[in-house]
C-alpha positions in Angstrom: -223.3 -13.9 11.0 -220.5 -13.1 8.6 -221.4 -13.5 4.9 -219.2 -15.9 2.9 -216.9 -14.8 0.4 -217.7 -15.7 -3.2 -214.9 -16.3 -5.8 -215.2 -15.7 -9.5 -212.9 -15.9 -12.5 -211.7 -12.6 -14.0 -210.1 -12.8 -17.4 -208.3 -9.7 -18.8 -206.9 -9.6 -22.2 -204.7 -6.9 -23.6 -202.6 -6.4 -26.7 -200.3 -4.4 -24.4 -199.0 -4.7 -20.7 -202.5 -5.1 -19.3 -202.0 -2.2 -16.8 -205.2 -0.3 -17.8 -207.3 -3.4 -17.4 -205.8 -4.5 -14.2 -206.6 -1.0 -12.8 -210.3 -1.0 -14.2 -210.9 -4.7 -13.0 -209.8 -4.3 -9.7 -211.4 -0.8 -9.2 -214.9 -2.3 -9.9 -214.0 -5.6 -8.0 -213.3 -3.6 -4.9 -216.8 -2.4 -4.8 -218.1 -6.0 -3.9 -217.1 -6.7 -0.3 -218.0 -10.5 -0.5 -216.7 -11.3 -3.8 -213.0 -11.9 -4.7 -211.6 -12.0 -8.3 -209.3 -14.8 -9.4 -207.5 -12.9 -12.0 -206.3 -14.3 -15.1 -204.1 -11.7 -17.2 -203.2 -12.4 -20.7 -200.7 -9.4 -21.8 -199.3 -8.8 -25.3 -202.0 -10.9 -27.0 -201.7 -9.8 -30.7 -202.4 -12.9 -33.0 -205.3 -15.3 -33.5 -203.3 -18.1 -32.3 -202.6 -16.3 -29.0 -206.6 -15.4 -28.7 -207.2 -19.2 -29.2 -205.3 -20.3 -26.4 -206.7 -17.5 -24.2 -210.2 -18.6 -25.1 -209.3 -22.1 -24.2 -208.6 -20.9 -20.7 -211.8 -19.0 -20.5 -213.7 -21.9 -21.5 -212.0 -24.2 -18.8 -212.7 -21.6 -16.0 -215.6 -19.4 -17.2 -216.0 -15.9 -15.7 -216.1 -12.0 -16.7 -214.0 -11.3 -19.6 -212.5 -7.5 -20.0 -210.2 -6.9 -23.0 -208.2 -4.0 -24.4 -207.7 -5.2 -28.1 -207.3 -2.5 -30.6 -207.6 -4.7 -33.7 -211.2 -5.0 -34.4 -210.8 -8.3 -36.2 -209.2 -9.8 -33.1 -211.8 -8.3 -30.9 -214.7 -9.8 -32.8 -213.1 -13.1 -32.4 -213.1 -12.6 -28.7 -216.9 -11.1 -28.8 -218.1 -14.1 -30.8 -216.4 -16.9 -28.8 -217.5 -15.4 -25.6 -221.0 -15.4 -26.8 -220.7 -19.0 -27.8 -219.2 -19.9 -24.5 -221.8 -18.0 -22.6 -219.7 -15.8 -20.6 -220.0 -12.0 -20.5 -217.3 -9.9 -22.1 -216.7 -6.2 -22.7 -214.2 -3.9 -24.3 -213.0 -1.6 -21.7 -211.7 0.9 -24.2 -214.2 0.7 -27.1 -216.8 3.1 -25.4 -214.0 5.6 -24.8 -212.6 5.3 -28.4 -216.3 5.8 -29.8 -216.7 9.0 -27.5 -213.4 10.4 -28.9 -214.3 9.6 -32.5 -217.8 11.3 -31.9 -216.1 14.4 -30.5 -213.1 14.8 -32.6 -214.9 13.8 -35.8 -212.2 11.3 -36.8 -211.4 7.7 -36.4 -208.7 6.4 -34.0 -205.5 5.3 -35.5 -205.7 1.8 -33.8 -202.2 1.7 -32.9 -201.3 -1.1 -30.6 -199.5 0.0 -27.5 -199.6 3.6 -28.5 -199.6 4.7 -25.0 -196.1 3.1 -24.4 -194.6 5.0 -27.1 -190.9 6.0 -26.4 -191.6 9.6 -26.5 -190.3 12.7 -24.6 -192.9 12.2 -21.8 -191.8 8.7 -21.4 -188.2 9.6 -21.0 -189.2 12.4 -18.4 -190.8 9.7 -16.3 -187.6 7.7 -16.5 -185.5 10.8 -15.6 -187.8 11.4 -12.7 -187.7 8.0 -11.4 -183.9 7.9 -11.5 -183.7 11.2 -9.6 -186.1 10.1 -7.0 -184.4 6.8 -6.3 -181.0 8.7 -6.1 -182.5 11.2 -3.4 -184.6 8.6 -1.3 -184.6 9.0 2.5 -182.8 12.1 3.2 -180.2 12.1 0.4 -180.5 15.7 -0.3 -178.7 16.7 -3.5 -176.9 19.9 -4.0 -179.1 20.4 -6.9 -182.2 20.4 -4.9 -183.8 23.1 -6.8 -184.2 20.5 -9.6 -186.6 18.8 -7.5 -190.4 19.3 -8.2 -191.6 18.1 -4.8 -190.0 17.3 -1.5 -191.9 15.2 1.0 -190.9 15.3 4.7 -192.3 13.1 7.7 -191.5 10.9 10.4 -190.8 7.2 9.9 -193.7 5.2 8.2 -195.5 7.9 6.8 -195.3 6.6 3.3 -192.7 9.0 1.9 -190.8 6.5 -0.2 -193.8 4.7 -2.0 -195.5 8.2 -2.5 -192.3 9.5 -4.0 -192.1 6.5 -6.3 -195.5 6.9 -7.5 -195.1 10.6 -8.2 -191.7 9.9 -10.1 -193.9 7.6 -12.4 -196.1 10.6 -13.1 -192.9 12.5 -14.1 -192.6 14.3 -11.0 -188.9 14.5 -9.6 -189.3 13.8 -5.8 -187.0 14.0 -2.8 -188.2 12.6 0.5 -186.6 13.6 3.9 -187.1 11.9 7.3 -187.9 14.0 10.3 -186.0 12.8 13.5 -186.4 14.7 16.9 -183.2 16.2 17.6 -182.0 16.4 14.2 -182.5 20.0 12.6 -184.2 20.5 9.0 -181.1 20.9 6.6 -180.6 24.4 5.7 -180.4 23.6 2.0 -184.2 22.5 2.2 -185.2 25.7 4.3 -183.6 27.9 1.8 -184.6 26.2 -1.6 -187.2 28.1 -3.7 -188.4 25.8 -6.6 -189.7 22.6 -5.0 -193.0 22.2 -3.3 -192.4 21.1 0.3 -195.2 18.9 1.9 -195.3 17.4 5.4 -196.8 14.0 5.6 -198.6 13.3 9.0 -200.7 10.4 10.3 -202.5 9.4 13.6 -200.2 7.8 16.3 -202.4 4.7 16.0 -201.8 4.4 12.2 -198.2 4.9 12.8 -198.0 2.4 15.5 -199.8 -0.3 13.2 -197.4 0.3 10.4 -194.5 0.3 12.6 -195.4 -3.1 14.1 -195.0 -4.9 10.7 -191.6 -3.3 10.3 -190.5 -4.4 13.8 -191.2 -8.0 12.7 -188.5 -8.2 10.1 -185.9 -6.0 12.0 -182.5 -6.8 13.3 -182.2 -7.9 17.0 -180.4 -4.6 17.9 -183.4 -2.6 16.9 -185.0 -0.6 19.8 -188.7 -1.8 19.2 -189.9 -0.5 22.5 -188.7 3.1 21.8 -189.9 2.8 18.1 -193.4 1.5 19.0 -194.0 3.6 22.1 -197.2 5.6 21.4 -196.0 8.6 23.6 -192.8 8.8 21.5 -194.8 8.5 18.3 -197.1 11.5 19.4 -193.9 13.4 20.3 -192.6 12.9 16.8 -195.7 14.0 15.2 -195.9 17.0 17.3 -192.4 18.0 16.3 -193.1 17.3 12.6 -196.1 19.6 12.6 -194.3 22.3 14.3 -191.7 22.1 11.7 -194.1 22.6 9.0 -196.3 25.2 10.7 -192.8 27.3 11.2 -192.0 27.1 7.6 -195.7 27.3 6.3 -195.2 24.0 4.6 -198.5 22.2 3.8 -199.3 18.9 5.4 -201.3 16.0 4.2 -202.8 13.4 6.7 -202.2 10.0 5.3 -204.0 8.0 8.1 -206.7 6.8 5.8 -205.2 7.6 2.4 -203.7 5.1 -0.2 -200.6 6.1 -1.8 -202.3 6.9 -5.0 -204.7 9.4 -3.0 -201.7 10.8 -1.3 -200.0 11.5 -4.4 -203.3 13.1 -5.7 -203.4 15.4 -2.9 -199.8 16.5 -3.6 -200.4 17.2 -7.2 -203.5 19.1 -6.3 -201.4 21.5 -3.9 -198.9 21.8 -6.9 -201.7 22.9 -9.1 -202.9 25.5 -6.4 -199.2 26.8 -6.7 -198.5 25.9 -2.9 
């Protein structure tokens, strides 16, 4: 008998964008197969007035409270009020801040939104994202040597989302589709700087993903050919042959999330592949 799903309220309060909280909250919530979080995200909370309004929402719909509030006075208000309401709350960053202070022997600066400062690293990510979007889906640039990574693969191997994820890490990424009968561009074969990685998957996985694409495709779309299992196997074989011929590493994305695929690409970069 299937166990029923239990729902709970998850309140996430941040003095910045809330990205850190959302990632942490979802990572833990995912460990509970029969529980689903009803998320309440409160970004850019930096005043007592804002906190008061947030606490009213928590009181109306009690649940777990996570927060990343650098201002210790405001954090104390959250702690005290959650204790009075009788709901569990925890500062996600405070244990990490305490560890850093202990190791470095100096208190943290307590700057709100410090991770989003417009520094060189920030502009590097923006530059990488612009480069990646301009060179999506086979738009090979004459300046291919400026790319850090080139992803190749047949349709529906997560090339574009993986490219965008890498770009958000500051990695300039080009992605090139592999199509039977269409030779790999010479500019790609001859380039020296970028890491070239082939993305492959099982025929079953490709077929499942392509089914979703077909649902929104135009009437002229040849769905039978696109979904044919024998055709997909032939495409994958062709892609693997190309990678073997040029000694390009491959990553099987069948059971990988976009984040896991990107991590595997970064691991290959660190190995100097």
